[in-house]
N, C-alpha and C positions, 0 to 999 in steps of 0.2 A: 504494500499499499504506500502510495506516495503522499507527499505533504498536501497536495490538493485534495485527495479523498479524505484524509484526516480533517482538514479544515472544513470541508462540507459537512461531515458528520458532526463536528463541534457546532457549526452553525445551526444544523437541524435540531440538535439537542436543546440549544439555546432558545430556538424558536418555539419548540414544544413547552419548554419551561416558561417562557414568556406568556404564551397562551393560557397555561395553567394558573399563573399568577394573576393574569387579567381576569379570568373567570372567578377565581377566589376573591379578588378585590371587588368585583361587582356583586358579590354576595349570592352568586348563583350556586345552588347546591343540588347536585344530581342524586337526589334520593337520600341525603344525609339526615334530613329532618324526619323523614318517615321511619327509618329504623330506630331513631331515638325515642320517638313517641310510642312506637310499637313495643320497644323494650321496656319503657317506663310503665306502660299500662299493665302488662302481666305482673310486674312487681307490685304495683299498687293493688291490683286485684288479689294477689296471693296474700298480702299483708292485711288487707282490709276485710272486714266481714262482708258477707253477701249483701246485706241491706245498704251498706255504704258504697258499694262498688259502683253504682250508678252515679252517685254524687262525685266520686273520684274521677270518673271518666270525663264528666264535664269540666271538673277542675283542670284536669290534664289538657283538655282541648283548649280551655281558656288560656292556660299557661303557654301551650304551643303556639296559639295565635298571638299572644302578646310577645312572644320571642320572635315570631315571624315578622311582626310589625316593624320593629327596629331594623331588622335586616332588610325589609322592603324599603324602608325610609333611607337606609344607608346606600342601597343600590340606586334609588332614585336620586339621592344627593350626589352620588358619584357620577351618575349619567348627566345630571345637570352641570356638575363641575366640568365634565368633559366637553359638554356643549358650550359652555361659557369660554372655555379655553379655545375651542375651535373658532367660535365667533370673533374672539379677540385677535386670533391669528388671521382670520379672513379680513377683519377691519384694518389690521396693520398692512396686509397685502394690498388692499384697496387704496389705502393712503399712499403707499409706494407707487402704485400705478397712477394715481392722480398726480403725484409730484412729477412723475416721468412725463405725463401728458401736458402738464403745465410747462415744463422745460421744452418739450417739442413745440408747444404753441408759441412760446417766446421766440424760438429759432425761426419758426414760420413767419411771425410778424416782423422780425428783422429782415428776413429774406424778401418779404413782401415790400417792405419799405425801400430796400436797396433796388428791387426791380421797378418800383414806382419812380425812384430817382433816375434810373437808367431810361425809363420810358419818357420822363419829362425831358431829359437831355436829348433823346432822339427826336421828340417833337420839336425842341428848339432848333435842332440842327436842320430839320426839314424847312423851317421858317427862314433859315438863312440862305442866301443865294449860293448856288454851287460854287461860285467863284471864291467864296469865303469859307468853304467847307474845311480846307486844310488849316486855315487860320483858327477856326473854331476848334479843331482837334488839338491844335497847339495850345490854345487857351486852357483846355481841360487838362493838359499836361502841366500847366503851371508856368509857362514861359512868359516873359515880360513882353509889353507892347512893342518895345524897340526891336527885340529879337524876332517877333512875329512879322513885323513890317519888313525887316531885312530878308527874312527867309522866304516870304510869300511875294515879295515885290509890290507891296502896298504901302501907302503913307502911314506914318505913325498915328495920325487921327483916325484912319480907318481901322487900324489895329486896336486902338483904344475903344472904338465903337464895337467892334467884334468882341472884345474882351468884356465890355460891359453887358453885351447881349448874352454872351455864353456863360457868364458866372451865375451861380446860384445866389439870390439876394441874401439868403441866411448865411451862406458861407463867405460872402464878401465882407460882412461885418459893418456895412454902411447903413446909416439910418435913412429910411425912405419917406421921410416927412415932407 
């Protein structure tokens, strides 16, 4: 037998033990209560006189029921505790998923604002004459009006005009009053 087989046997034994302990913790008894009451009843009948035997059986039944009530309450309490634990785990998982969705939403909003800015820039470029298209692209790269005028072969005033048309008002920092 190799190490793998031994490990599988140990895991199987632990699994059986875990199931046994879980059943025991839940208070499920596979006939343990019935033999106890059956054994107690003959002893009580043997010791008690026949006239009192009927009263003893009822007392034994009441005692057996009263012993089963705490066991049933314990089993119900255990199952409720398991359910609460599962609900807490589910709530924590849902909170994590909500946080993840919020982060994704933030990324989507940023992407949308970037795309909106690009769309506005494309619309502004369409409004500019094709003759000044290269000058507008140079404005977006951050070149000065003198460099743009020299590179495109236009006057400095025209380059300033293209620069003022191509810049975003919020990015230029100028007050538009």
